[in-house]
Every structure is written in C-alpha cells, then in structure tokens.
C-alpha positions in Angstrom: 123.2 61.8 -104.9 123.2 60.5 -108.5 124.1 57.0 -109.7 123.5 54.4 -112.3 123.2 50.7 -111.4 122.3 47.5 -113.2 118.8 46.2 -112.4 119.9 42.7 -111.5 122.5 43.9 -109.0 120.2 46.3 -107.2 117.2 44.0 -107.3 119.1 41.2 -105.6 120.2 43.4 -102.7 116.8 45.0 -102.3 115.2 41.5 -102.2 117.4 40.6 -99.3 116.3 43.7 -97.5 112.6 42.9 -97.7 112.7 40.4 -94.9 114.4 42.9 -92.6 112.2 45.9 -93.2 109.1 46.1 -91.0 105.9 46.6 -93.0 103.9 47.8 -90.0 105.7 49.9 -87.5 105.2 53.1 -85.5 108.5 54.5 -86.8 108.2 55.4 -90.5 111.9 55.5 -91.2 112.1 51.8 -90.5 110.1 51.2 -93.6 112.9 52.7 -95.7 116.2 51.5 -96.9 119.3 53.7 -96.6 121.3 54.2 -99.9 124.8 55.6 -99.6 126.9 56.3 -102.7 130.5 57.3 -102.5 133.3 57.6 -105.0 134.4 54.0 -104.7 132.0 52.8 -107.4 129.6 51.1 -105.1 126.3 51.9 -103.5 125.7 50.6 -100.0 122.3 49.6 -98.7 121.2 49.4 -95.1 117.9 48.1 -93.7 116.9 47.5 -90.1 114.0 47.0 -87.7 116.2 47.9 -84.7 116.4 44.2 -83.8 118.0 42.9 -87.0 119.9 44.8 -89.6 121.6 44.2 -93.0 124.4 46.0 -94.6 125.0 45.1 -98.3 126.4 46.7 -101.4 126.5 46.5 -105.2 128.5 48.0 -108.1 127.3 51.3 -109.4 128.5 54.2 -111.5 128.5 57.2 -109.1 128.0 60.6 -110.7 127.4 62.5 -107.4 128.0 61.0 -103.9 125.4 61.3 -101.2 122.9 59.4 -99.1 119.1 59.2 -98.9 116.4 56.8 -97.6 113.7 55.3 -99.9 110.6 53.2 -99.1 112.1 49.7 -99.3 109.0 47.9 -100.5 108.0 50.4 -103.2 111.6 50.7 -104.5 111.9 46.9 -104.7 108.5 46.7 -106.6 109.5 49.4 -109.1 113.0 47.9 -109.8 111.5 44.4 -110.2 109.0 45.7 -112.7 111.6 47.5 -114.9 113.2 45.9 -117.9 116.7 44.4 -117.5 118.7 47.5 -118.1 120.5 50.3 -116.2 118.5 52.1 -113.6 119.2 55.8 -112.7 118.6 57.2 -109.2 118.9 60.9 -108.6 118.1 63.0 -105.5 115.6 65.6 -106.5 114.2 68.7 -105.0 112.0 68.8 -101.8 113.2 65.5 -100.4 112.4 63.4 -103.4 114.3 60.8 -105.5 113.9 60.2 -109.2 114.0 56.6 -110.3 114.2 56.1 -114.1 115.1 53.5 -116.8 114.6 53.5 -120.6 111.3 55.5 -121.0 110.1 55.0 -117.5 110.4 57.9 -115.0 109.2 58.2 -111.4 109.5 60.3 -108.3 109.3 59.0 -104.8 109.3 60.8 -101.5 112.2 60.2 -99.1 112.7 60.7 -95.4 115.7 62.5 -93.9 118.9 60.6 -93.7 119.4 61.9 -90.2 116.4 60.0 -89.0 117.8 56.6 -90.0 119.1 54.7 -86.9 122.8 54.2 -86.5 123.8 50.5 -86.2 126.7 49.2 -84.3 130.0 48.0 -85.8 131.7 44.8 -84.7 135.1 46.3 -84.1 138.3 44.7 -85.3 138.8 41.9 -82.7 137.3 38.6 -81.8 136.1 37.5 -85.3 135.7 33.7 -85.7 135.3 31.7 -88.9 132.6 29.0 -89.2 131.9 26.7 -92.1 129.1 27.9 -94.3 127.4 24.6 -95.0 127.6 23.5 -91.4 125.9 26.6 -90.2 123.3 26.5 -92.9 122.4 22.9 -92.0 122.2 23.8 -88.3 119.8 26.7 -89.0 117.7 24.5 -91.3 117.4 21.8 -88.6 116.4 24.0 -85.7 114.6 27.2 -86.7 111.2 25.5 -87.0 111.3 24.6 -83.3 111.4 28.2 -82.1 108.2 29.3 -80.4 106.1 32.1 -81.7 104.7 32.9 -78.2 105.8 36.4 -77.2 105.0 35.7 -73.6 107.9 33.3 -73.4 110.5 35.7 -74.5 113.5 33.5 -73.7 112.2 30.9 -76.2 111.8 33.3 -79.1 115.2 32.5 -80.4 117.8 29.7 -80.7 120.8 29.3 -78.6 124.1 29.5 -80.4 127.0 27.8 -78.6 130.6 27.9 -79.8 133.1 25.7 -78.0 136.7 24.6 -78.9 136.1 22.0 -81.6 132.3 22.2 -81.9 129.4 24.6 -82.5 125.7 23.9 -81.8 122.3 25.5 -82.3 119.5 24.7 -80.0 115.8 25.6 -80.3 112.7 24.6 -78.3 109.1 25.7 -77.9 108.5 23.6 -74.7 106.9 20.7 -76.6 110.0 19.7 -78.6 113.7 20.5 -78.8 116.0 20.5 -81.8 119.8 20.3 -81.2 122.1 20.4 -84.2 125.9 20.3 -83.8 128.9 20.4 -86.1 132.7 20.3 -85.8 134.4 23.7 -85.6 138.0 24.2 -86.4 138.5 27.5 -84.6 140.9 28.2 -81.8 140.4 29.1 -78.2 137.1 30.6 -77.0 136.9 33.1 -74.2 135.7 31.5 -71.0 135.6 28.1 -72.7 132.5 28.8 -74.8 130.5 31.6 -76.4 126.7 31.5 -75.9 124.2 33.9 -77.5 120.4 33.6 -78.2 119.6 34.5 -81.8 116.1 35.8 -82.5 113.8 33.8 -84.8 113.9 36.5 -87.4 117.7 36.4 -87.4 117.6 32.7 -88.2 115.3 33.3 -91.1 117.5 36.0 -92.6 120.7 34.0 -91.9 119.1 31.1 -93.9 118.5 33.3 -96.9 122.0 34.7 -96.9 123.6 31.3 -96.6 121.7 29.9 -99.5 124.0 29.8 -102.5 127.5 31.2 -102.4 130.6 29.3 -101.2 132.7 31.3 -98.8 132.9 30.7 -95.1 131.1 32.9 -92.5 132.9 35.3 -90.2 131.1 35.7 -86.8 131.7 38.4 -84.2 130.0 38.9 -80.9 129.6 42.4 -79.6 128.3 43.5 -76.2 124.7 43.1 -77.2 124.8 42.3 -80.9 126.0 39.5 -83.2 127.6 40.1 -86.6 127.7 37.7 -89.5 129.9 38.5 -92.5 128.5 36.5 -95.5 129.5 37.2 -99.2 130.4 40.8 -98.5 127.2 41.4 -96.6 126.8 41.9 -92.9 123.9 40.7 -90.9 123.5 42.5 -87.5 121.4 41.0 -84.8 120.6 42.1 -81.3 120.9 39.2 -78.9 118.0 38.1 -76.7 119.0 39.0 -73.1 117.5 36.0 -71.3 118.4 32.7 -69.7 117.9 29.9 -72.1 116.6 26.7 -70.6 119.1 24.0 -69.5 118.5 22.0 -72.6 121.0 19.2 -71.6 118.5 18.1 -68.9 115.7 17.7 -71.4 117.5 15.1 -73.5 116.6 11.7 -72.0 119.4 9.2 -71.5 117.3 6.2 -70.3 115.3 5.4 -73.5 116.0 1.7 -74.0 113.7 0.9 -77.0 114.9 1.7 -80.5 112.9 1.7 -83.7 114.3 2.3 -87.2 112.0 3.7 -90.0 112.5 4.3 -93.6 112.3 8.1 -93.7 110.3 8.5 -96.9 107.8 5.8 -96.1 107.2 7.2 -92.6 106.8 10.7 -94.0 104.2 9.6 -96.6 102.3 7.5 -94.0 102.0 10.3 -91.5 100.9 12.7 -94.2 98.1 10.4 -95.2 97.0 9.3 -91.8 97.1 12.9 -90.4 94.4 13.9 -92.9 91.8 12.4 -90.6 93.4 13.4 -87.3 91.9 16.0 -85.0 92.2 19.5 -86.4 93.0 20.7 -82.9 95.6 18.3 -81.8 96.9 16.8 -85.1 97.6 13.6 -83.1 98.8 10.4 -84.6 99.4 7.2 -82.6 102.2 4.7 -83.1 101.4 1.1 -82.2 104.8 -0.6 -82.4 105.2 -4.4 -82.3 107.6 -6.9 -83.6 108.8 -5.6 -87.0 105.8 -3.4 -87.6 104.5 0.0 -86.7 100.8 0.9 -87.1 100.3 4.6 -87.5 96.7 5.6 -86.8 94.5 8.7 -86.3 90.9 9.3 -85.3 88.5 12.2 -85.0 84.8 12.1 -84.0 84.1 14.7 -86.7 86.2 13.3 -89.5 86.7 9.5 -89.1 89.8 7.4 -88.7 92.8 6.1 -90.7 95.7 3.8 -90.3 98.8 2.5 -92.2 101.1 -0.3 -91.3 104.9 0.1 -91.8 107.7 -2.4 -91.7 110.3 -1.3 -89.1 113.4 -2.7 -87.5 112.2 -3.4 -84.0 112.3 -6.6 -81.8 111.3 -5.3 -78.3 108.1 -5.4 -76.3 104.9 -4.0 -77.8 104.2 -0.3 -77.0 102.2 2.7 -78.2 102.9 6.4 -78.1 101.1 9.4 -79.6 102.7 12.5 -81.2 101.7 15.7 -82.9 101.9 14.8 -86.6 103.4 18.1 -87.7 106.2 17.9 -85.1 107.3 14.6 -86.5 107.0 15.9 -90.1 109.1 18.9 -89.3 111.9 16.6 -88.3 111.5 14.2 -91.2 111.7 17.1 -93.7 115.2 18.1 -92.6 116.7 14.7 -91.7 118.9 13.9 -94.6 119.4 10.1 -94.1 117.4 7.3 -95.7 116.4 6.0 -92.3 115.6 7.6 -89.0 115.7 6.3 -85.5 113.1 6.7 -82.7 114.2 6.0 -79.2 111.5 5.4 -76.5 111.1 4.6 -72.9 107.3 4.5 -72.5 104.2 6.2 -73.7 104.6 9.1 -71.2 108.3 10.0 -71.4 110.1 12.2 -74.0 111.1 10.4 -77.1 114.2 11.1 -79.2 114.4 11.1 -83.0 117.6 11.4 -85.0 119.0 10.5 -88.5 120.1 6.9 -88.1 123.8 6.9 -87.1 124.0 10.6 -86.6 122.6 11.2 -83.1 125.6 13.4 -82.1 125.0 15.7 -85.1 121.2 16.1 -84.8 119.0 15.2 -81.9 115.3 15.9 -81.8 113.4 15.5 -78.5 109.6 15.4 -78.8 107.0 15.2 -76.0 104.3 12.6 -76.4 100.6 13.5 -76.3 97.9 12.1 -74.1 94.7 11.7 -76.0 
C-alpha cells in the first residue's frame, strides 16, 4: 500500500477513531486502526472495540492499493504534530509502515491485516431516516443519566424507541430518568415499534458524529447491531441484550404542585449553595412557599448556605431535597428560559421539564432523605 493524503483530511478521521479504539485491552489489534486503499481515490478507516465500530473515509492519491493496521493513537499523534501538508504512507518491509511529510520520516510497526476483526454490514433493507438535530438533541438530553455501574448491565445504555410518528430515547441510573422525544416522519414500523438499547459509549460517539454537518441520519437495525449512517461515515454498535425497565411506570401522574423557575437563576443558585453541601451526598434542599423558593445546603464539616429565589407558585408550603448535580445536569441541557418542577410531596418522585415542553423532554428525579 502506498498513498498520499492531506493532513487535515486524515487527521479529522483519525480523531473520530480515538474514542472507539480501546487504550487498554487484552487484544492488541483493537488498539490499531485498519487503513484500506483502493483505486477509487479514497482511503477507508475502520476502528472497533468489538462493541462499537466506526467506518470512515477520506480522499487520497493512491499509488498502490492495499491494507494494513496501524497503532491508532500513535498515528493520530504523529499526524497531528506534522505541518499542514501532504502526508505519505507506504507499507515497508517486515510488517512496517513508513509515515513521512516534508523532511519528517518515521517507521511504525503494524499488525497483520488478517487479525483485524470483521464487522457486520447492515444489508440493503430496513433503513430509516431520522432528523439529525432531533437525534442530536435527544442524545444530549439523556446520555448523562446512563449508569456507570457494570453490575446493572441493563442500565448501561439508553433505550431507543421508534414508533410511527415519534422517536424517543430513555436513560436511567435508578435515581433519575431522562426521556427525550421528537416527531418522526417515517413510515410503518415492524411490529408497531423498534426498540434497541444503545450502549453508553455508542451515545458518546453518536454525539460527536452528529456535531456539525447538516444531512439527516440513516438508521438500520440488524440482528444484534445498530447502524447509523452520518456524513458518509458508519457507526456500528452492538445492542445490549437485556430487558430495559418499564420506564412508563416510573413517570408519576399524580403530582399536583407546580413550581416555575427561571432556569439561569436556579442554575446559579444551586451552584453557589452546593459549594457547602455534603461532599458525599451533594444534597440541596428546596423550601418552597408562596412565590419564593429557598435553596439551602449544610454540612457539619463545611458549614451552610442558602439563597432565596422568586418563583411562580401559589400552593401549600413544602420542602424537598435533591442531589444538586442531578438537577444541574438537567438544567444544563434544558433550552428554555424557564423550567417547571412538579411535586406531590417530599418523598415521591418529582418531575422537571422545560416549561411548556413536557411531552418533548421529561426528567424524573428521586428525592433524597437527609
């Protein structure tokens, strides 16, 4: 294999591969990226950790077709450090590849092409088109609520639901639940809906691919994989084979108290007050009365803090305690000037949503007992 490629083109694709490639693994080939050059004037890149994979490509001048695998991290670092010029890659003797540009020359060891895993193809049928911005917003509003606890395997991803006329993404860690929905203009769906659990890593890579660009996304579900076509790239994800919790039952319907906050003022108040909250619980208490909400925190080791906010509320006085970070996570992605908090009492699940947009984004949060 021998080719010449512009630094900017190759660097961008290698950067997208960095999140896929496993830094620490027991299979050395998974630390490499597969480069395939053919006579079509493009070099294809493939990276995978066996759970998530990425196929991408960029323009190149191909002198000799071929394929080889190169350490993904080191190749990325070398290309990033080179001047903005053409880069030459050439397969050398004894399983090496030469990477050069201007007066720079290097030689890197490769691993056999045959050792690189074969990834599935989506096939030609069953592709659906989803709106790019809608999907990007759904990912942004849910991915932070996915648990990091490996023991609860079924919660290590977000549930993607595609129905006639709508699509939804749901994530929960057992303490909170984020549900983002959007209209979908697709046609009929097999069995009335498509359900698949996307791993947390897939959501992160999907978010990167959806940033920038304009075209819609093509989505295909295979037997045990999902395929997303975005800007000429293909993200491949193994689905989590598990039963996602019945999230509909978690969303309370009897919360009869409603409080409206200015989002920016609430965000700033919680950030300040939480500075003196317990470092273990991160608890902040809301004392809500007629037209005011007092946000407080206290810690035997650190002290206490409070801030009073004007709110739109005329009901009975109540108090409730939340994990400050859980509330801040929601406020960071809610895009309206005001947000609504729906309550029943201090022990029941509360619901937060951008004011007037409950059907598009619902955030359920469990109160704390301190």
